[in-house]
C-alpha positions in Angstrom: 118.8 91.5 122.2 116.1 90.0 120.0 116.0 93.2 117.9 119.7 93.1 117.3 119.5 89.5 116.2 116.6 90.3 113.9 118.5 93.3 112.4 121.5 91.1 111.6 119.2 88.4 110.0 117.3 91.1 108.0 120.6 92.6 106.8 122.0 89.2 105.7 118.7 88.4 103.9 119.0 91.6 101.8 122.8 91.5 101.3 122.7 89.5 98.0 120.5 92.2 96.4 122.9 94.9 97.4 126.1 93.0 96.4 124.9 91.5 93.1 122.8 94.4 91.8 119.4 92.9 92.4 117.9 96.2 93.3 115.8 97.7 90.5 113.1 100.3 90.4 110.5 97.7 90.9 112.2 96.2 93.9 112.5 99.6 95.5 108.7 100.1 94.9 107.9 96.7 96.4 110.1 97.5 99.4 108.3 100.8 99.9 104.9 99.0 99.6 106.0 96.4 102.1 107.1 99.1 104.5 103.9 101.0 104.1 101.8 97.9 104.8 103.8 97.1 107.9 103.7 100.7 109.2 100.0 101.3 108.6 99.1 97.9 110.2 101.3 98.7 113.2 99.8 102.2 113.6 96.2 100.9 113.5 97.1 98.1 116.0 98.7 100.7 118.3 95.8 103.1 118.1 93.2 100.5 119.1 94.1 99.1 122.5 93.2 95.5 123.2 93.0 94.5 119.6 93.4 90.8 119.3 96.1 89.2 117.1 93.5 87.5 114.9 92.0 90.8 114.0 95.4 92.2 113.3 96.1 89.5 110.8 92.8 90.1 109.1 93.6 93.9 109.0 97.1 93.2 107.6 95.5 91.0 104.9 92.9 93.7 104.0 95.6 96.4 103.7 97.7 94.1 101.5 94.8 93.3 99.3 93.8 96.9 99.0 97.4 97.9 98.0 97.4 95.1 95.3 94.1 96.4 93.9 95.4 99.9 93.8 98.5 98.7 92.0 96.5 96.7 89.5 94.3 99.7 88.8 97.4 101.9 88.2 98.8 99.3 85.8 95.5 99.1 84.0 95.0 102.8 83.8 98.5 103.4 82.4 98.2 100.3 80.2 101.4 98.9 81.8 103.4 101.9 80.7 103.8 103.6 84.1 107.2 105.3 84.1 107.9 104.1 80.5 110.1 106.4 78.5 110.5 105.6 74.8 114.0 105.9 73.4 114.5 109.0 71.4 115.7 108.2 67.9 117.3 110.9 65.9 115.4 111.7 62.7 118.4 113.3 61.1 120.0 111.7 58.1 123.4 110.3 58.8 126.4 112.3 57.5 129.5 110.9 56.0 132.9 112.3 56.6 
C-alpha cells in the first residue's frame, strides 16, 4: 500500500514538468544521474548484509559527490560545449528573383 501511495505522490510531483514542457535534455540527464545514484547505492546496501543506515547515508553522499566531480570534469574538459552544435549558416550569396 505504501508503494502505491508513493507512486501517486511521485507521479503528481513530476506531472507539471510533463504538462508544461519542463523536460529538457538537461533535466533528462539529471533524472538519469539521480536514478543511477539511487540504484548504485541500493545495490551496494543490498550486497553488504547488516550495513547500518548511517553508513548508507555516507555512501550515498560519497556517490553523489563523485558523480558531481565527474560532471564538472566533463564540463571543464569540453569547455562547457558538451553536446553543443553550432548553427550552420549558408555561405552562398542571396539570389534575387
